C-alpha positions in Angstrom: 37.7 -24.1 39.0 33.8 -23.7 38.5 32.3 -23.7 37.9 34.1 -22.3 35.0 36.5 -23.1 33.4 36.3 -23.4 28.4 36.8 -24.3 19.6 39.2 -23.7 17.3 39.9 -21.2 14.1 42.3 -21.8 11.6 45.2 -19.5 11.3 45.4 -18.6 7.9 43.1 -16.0 8.1 45.0 -14.0 10.8 48.4 -15.0 9.5 50.4 -12.6 7.1 52.6 -14.3 4.7 56.4 -14.7 4.8 56.4 -12.9 1.2 55.6 -10.0 3.1 57.1 -10.0 6.1 60.7 -11.5 7.3 61.4 -13.5 9.8 63.8 -11.2 11.5 61.5 -8.3 11.7 57.7 -9.7 12.0 56.2 -8.9 15.7 53.4 -11.1 16.8 50.2 -10.3 15.7 47.3 -9.2 18.3 44.5 -10.5 17.0 40.7 -9.7 18.4 39.7 -13.2 17.0 42.7 -15.2 17.8 44.2 -13.2 20.4 47.7 -13.8 19.7 49.4 -14.9 16.2 52.8 -15.5 14.6 53.0 -13.9 11.1 55.6 -16.1 10.1 54.9 -19.6 8.8 56.4 -22.2 10.7 56.7 -26.0 10.8 55.1 -26.4 14.5 51.4 -27.0 14.8 48.7 -26.7 17.3 45.3 -27.5 18.2 42.8 -26.6 20.6 39.1 -28.2 21.0 36.2 -29.1 23.4 34.8 -32.3 24.3 31.5 -31.1 22.5 33.3 -29.9 19.1 36.0 -32.6 18.0 36.2 -30.8 14.7 37.3 -27.6 16.2 35.1 -25.3 14.1 32.0 -24.7 16.1 31.3 -22.9 19.0 29.4 -25.3 21.5 26.9 -24.6 24.1 27.6 -25.4 27.8 25.3 -24.5 30.8 25.9 -23.8 34.4 26.8 -26.8 36.2 27.9 -28.7 33.2 31.6 -30.2 33.1 33.8 -29.2 30.0 36.8 -31.1 28.9 39.7 -29.3 26.8 42.0 -30.9 24.2 44.8 -29.9 22.7 47.5 -31.8 20.1 50.5 -30.6 18.7 52.4 -32.1 15.3 56.0 -31.8 17.0 56.9 -32.2 20.7 56.3 -28.7 22.2 55.1 -27.1 25.4 51.6 -26.0 25.8 50.4 -23.2 27.5 46.1 -22.8 27.7 44.5 -19.9 28.8 40.9 -19.1 29.0 39.4 -15.7 28.8 35.4 -15.2 29.8 33.0 -12.9 28.8 34.3 -10.3 31.7 38.4 -10.2 31.1 38.9 -13.1 33.5 42.0 -14.7 32.5 42.3 -18.3 33.6 45.7 -20.2 33.0 44.5 -23.9 32.6 48.1 -25.2 31.6 50.1 -25.5 33.3 49.0 -26.4 36.8 50.3 -28.6 39.5 47.6 -31.1 39.5 48.6 -34.2 38.4 48.3 -34.3 34.8 48.9 -30.9 34.4 52.6 -30.9 32.9 52.5 -29.2 29.9 55.1 -30.9 27.8 52.8 -32.8 25.1 53.9 -35.2 22.8 53.7 -35.2 19.0 50.5 -36.7 17.7 49.3 -37.3 21.2 46.1 -35.7 22.1 46.1 -34.3 25.7 42.8 -33.6 27.7 42.2 -31.5 30.7 40.9 -32.7 33.2 41.9 -36.4 32.6 40.1 -39.3 34.2 43.0 -39.6 36.8 43.0 -35.9 37.7 41.7 -34.5 41.0 39.5 -31.7 39.8 36.9 -30.8 37.3 36.5 -27.8 35.0 32.7 -26.8 36.1 31.1 -24.1 33.7 29.8 -21.1 35.7 28.6 -17.6 34.8 29.2 -15.2 33.8 27.1 -16.3 30.3 28.6 -15.6 27.1 31.4 -16.5 24.7 34.7 -17.7 26.5 38.0 -18.2 24.5 40.5 -20.9 24.7 44.2 -19.7 23.5 46.7 -22.8 23.0 50.2 -21.1 22.8 52.9 -23.9 21.7 56.5 -23.5 21.7 59.5 -25.6 20.9 61.2 -23.9 24.0 59.7 -23.5 27.5 58.5 -20.1 28.0 58.9 -17.7 31.1 55.2 -16.6 32.1 56.7 -15.2 35.7 55.0 -11.6 34.6 51.7 -13.1 33.5 51.2 -15.9 36.5 52.2 -16.9 39.7 51.9 -20.2 41.8 50.5 -20.0 45.1 53.4 -21.3 47.7 51.7 -24.8 48.6 50.3 -24.7 51.9 46.8 -26.7 52.5 46.1 -29.4 50.7 44.5 -28.7 47.1 45.9 -25.1 47.5 48.2 -23.4 44.9 46.9 -26.1 42.1 46.2 -23.3 39.4 48.5 -20.0 38.9 46.8 -16.7 39.8 47.2 -14.8 36.8 48.3 -11.1 37.0 46.5 -9.5 33.7 42.9 -9.1 32.9 41.1 -9.0 29.4 42.2 -10.4 26.1 44.3 -7.5 25.0 46.5 -7.6 28.5 47.0 -11.2 27.6 47.7 -10.8 24.0 50.3 -7.8 24.8 52.0 -9.8 27.8 52.1 -12.8 25.6 53.7 -11.0 22.7 56.9 -10.0 25.3 56.8 -13.5 26.2 57.4 -15.0 23.0 59.7 -12.2 22.0 63.0 -13.7 23.1 62.4 -17.1 21.2 63.1 -17.9 17.4 60.5 -16.7 15.9 59.4 -19.9 13.9 59.3 -22.0 17.1 56.0 -20.7 18.4 52.2 -21.3 17.4 48.8 -20.5 18.3 45.3 -21.6 18.2 42.1 -20.5 19.6 38.8 -22.5 20.8 35.5 -21.2 21.3 32.4 -21.8 23.6 29.3 -20.3 24.6 28.2 -20.4 28.3 24.4 -20.2 27.8 21.6 -19.5 29.9 19.2 -22.5 30.7 20.1 -26.3 32.3 22.7 -28.5 31.2 23.1 -32.3 32.2 25.1 -30.5 35.7 22.9 -27.9 36.4 20.5 -28.2 39.5 16.9 -27.9 37.1 13.6 -26.6 39.4 10.7 -28.4 39.5 7.8 -28.4 36.8 5.3 -25.6 37.6 2.8 -28.6 37.5 4.6 -30.7 40.3 3.5 -29.6 43.9 7.0 -30.8 45.5 10.2 -30.5 43.4 12.1 -34.0 42.9 14.2 -33.2 45.6 15.1 -30.3 48.1 17.7 -29.4 50.2 18.2 -26.4 53.0 19.0 -23.3 51.2 22.1 -21.5 52.0 21.4 -18.0 53.3 23.8 -15.3 52.9 24.7 -13.2 55.7 27.5 -12.1 57.6 28.5 -14.9 59.8 31.8 -16.6 58.3 30.3 -20.1 58.5 27.0 -21.8 57.9 25.8 -25.6 58.2 23.1 -27.7 58.0 22.3 -31.3 58.3 19.9 -33.7 56.7 18.8 -37.1 55.2 18.3 -37.8 51.5 18.5 -40.5 48.7 20.2 -38.2 46.3 23.9 -39.1 45.4 26.3 -37.0 46.8 27.3 -35.2 43.5 23.8 -34.0 43.1 24.0 -32.4 46.5 27.4 -30.9 45.6 26.1 -29.3 42.3 23.4 -28.1 44.2 25.1 -25.8 47.0 27.9 -25.3 44.1 25.3 -23.6 42.1 24.1 -21.4 45.1 27.6 -20.2 45.5 27.9 -19.5 41.8 24.7 -17.2 41.6 26.5 -15.0 44.3 29.1 -14.3 42.0 31.7 -17.0 42.9 33.9 -19.3 40.7 35.0 -22.9 41.7 38.7 -23.0 41.8 39.0 -26.3 43.2 36.6 -29.5 43.9 37.9 -32.9 45.9 36.7 -35.7 46.8 37.7 -38.7 48.8 35.8 -41.4 50.7 32.6 -39.8 51.7 33.9 -36.3 51.9 33.8 -33.7 49.3 35.3 -30.3 49.2 35.4 -27.0 46.8 37.2 -24.1 46.5 35.3 -20.8 45.3 36.5 -17.2 44.7 34.5 -13.9 44.3 37.1 -11.1 44.0 39.2 -10.9 47.1 36.3 -12.9 48.8 36.6 -16.9 49.1 34.1 -19.6 50.0 34.7 -23.2 50.9 32.2 -25.7 50.2 32.6 -29.1 52.8 29.9 -32.0 52.2 30.2 -35.0 54.3 28.4 -38.1 53.2 27.5 -40.9 56.0 24.6 -43.7 55.1 22.3 -41.0 53.4 23.1 -38.4 56.1 24.5 -35.0 54.8 26.4 -32.6 56.6 26.8 -29.2 54.7 29.6 -26.6 56.0 30.3 -23.5 54.2 32.9 -21.0 55.5 33.3 -17.4 54.3 36.9 -16.0 54.3 37.9 -12.2 53.2 
């Protein structure tokens, strides 16, 4: 996920009091701010936040190329489902996923982070710029998300780790989730929302241009030229580390509208998967003693 993908508001503002509505008749409330909330008071509580705001009460800035970590915790054992909604309405299911650490059963009072240090992927910030929302939906019973998201059949290594989401936009997500939670006891689920902003500028993981006063940039790599060829490759030598080189070419693809869906690294080989609508691109980087080989493969 590039990119892309991703703090919390307290729920009482969005809740209707139990005195005004009964458990039997109260329906999930769709909220422009909190996406979906349970109007019935529950003993279950869930919280979601990002690594730049532990309080969960702010909207921190991230920049293209930054890596983000998302935390969640519950006060009772529960299944937690995490969704990210970007400014264009793209919905990503963060949890559950099929990577290591992707199980969504969370123990009480034991914060869980995505990705963890043991996971084989990162969440890399990418365009579009603007406000992102992360929805955490916790339930004491497992929910059926088959009408919202499906996992691809496992094929080549690294494929099918994250689900394909069938809904687009906050409103469709909220409506679909209201149907999903309808069969479960109403006092057994709760939600929380975290916010973060993708700002224009440069962060710690971004590839920054050289200062105007410098005759040469800090480093220079061959630029990926967009053409109709299904495969583009180049080789060069550099003293930069592999993460810098990977970030450079990942940012090139992101500027073309792609979002990262997977990243892997193993013994001098780096690979990333990117998606732009129905088009996919694969970035492969091999490094050996300061010599880099870059391959970008486009598929439609």
